[in-house]
C-alpha positions in Angstrom: -13.0 -29.2 9.1 -10.8 -27.0 6.6 -11.2 -25.5 3.2 -12.8 -27.7 0.4 -10.6 -28.5 -2.0 -9.9 -26.0 -5.3 -10.2 -27.9 -8.8 -8.2 -26.6 -11.6 -10.4 -25.8 -14.4 -8.5 -25.3 -17.7 -11.0 -23.6 -19.2 -11.0 -20.8 -16.6 -7.4 -20.3 -16.9 -7.7 -19.8 -20.3 -10.3 -17.5 -19.7 -7.7 -15.4 -17.3 -5.0 -15.4 -20.0 -7.5 -13.8 -22.5 -8.6 -11.5 -20.0 -5.0 -10.6 -19.2 -4.7 -10.0 -23.0 -7.3 -7.6 -23.1 -6.2 -5.6 -20.3 -2.9 -5.2 -21.5 -4.4 -4.2 -24.9 -6.6 -1.6 -23.1 -3.3 -0.3 -21.4 -1.9 0.3 -25.0 0.4 -2.8 -25.0 -1.3 -3.8 -28.5 1.2 -7.0 -28.9 1.2 -8.3 -25.9 1.5 -12.2 -25.1 0.2 -14.0 -22.3 0.8 -17.7 -21.5 0.5 -20.0 -18.8 2.1 -23.3 -17.6 0.1 -25.7 -15.1 2.6 -27.9 -13.0 0.8 -30.6 -11.1 2.2 -32.4 -8.1 0.3 -35.5 -7.9 2.0 -36.5 -4.6 0.8 -33.4 -2.9 -2.4 -33.3 -4.7 -1.4 -29.6 -5.7 -1.3 -27.4 -9.0 0.5 -24.4 -9.5 -0.3 -22.0 -12.3 2.2 -19.6 -13.4 1.3 -16.8 -16.0 3.8 -14.8 -18.2 3.0 -11.5 -19.7 5.3 -10.1 -22.2 3.9 -6.5 -23.5 4.6 -5.3 -27.2 5.5 -1.7 -28.0 2.9 0.2 -26.7 2.2 3.7 -26.7 4.8 5.9 -25.3 6.3 2.9 -23.7 9.1 0.3 -24.2 7.0 -2.5 -23.1 6.4 -4.2 -20.1 7.2 -7.8 -18.4 5.4 -9.6 -15.5 4.9 -13.0 -14.1 2.6 -14.5 -11.5 2.1 -17.5 -9.8 -1.0 -19.0 -8.3 -0.8 -22.0 -6.2 -3.3 -24.7 -5.2 -4.4 -25.7 -1.7 -6.4 -22.6 -0.5 -5.8 -20.4 -3.6 -3.1 -18.8 -2.3 -1.6 -16.2 -4.8 2.0 -14.5 -5.2 3.5 -12.7 -7.7 7.3 -12.5 -8.7 
């Protein structure tokens, strides 16, 4: 019983980065950058993906900064 394992697919994480950049652009953050970092824990057979977004100068805004983390094992998501 239990949940099936979640497999880290780097092409999907790259898609997520592109999607976040497009969303920020559409919100007026034209020079926003989004990056990701994947940490693997082979002992626990888990991976943690950390996304970081830094907005460039937007229309009527000083910018935006955000970071989020998605952990493996049950696709638990948390933001910081």
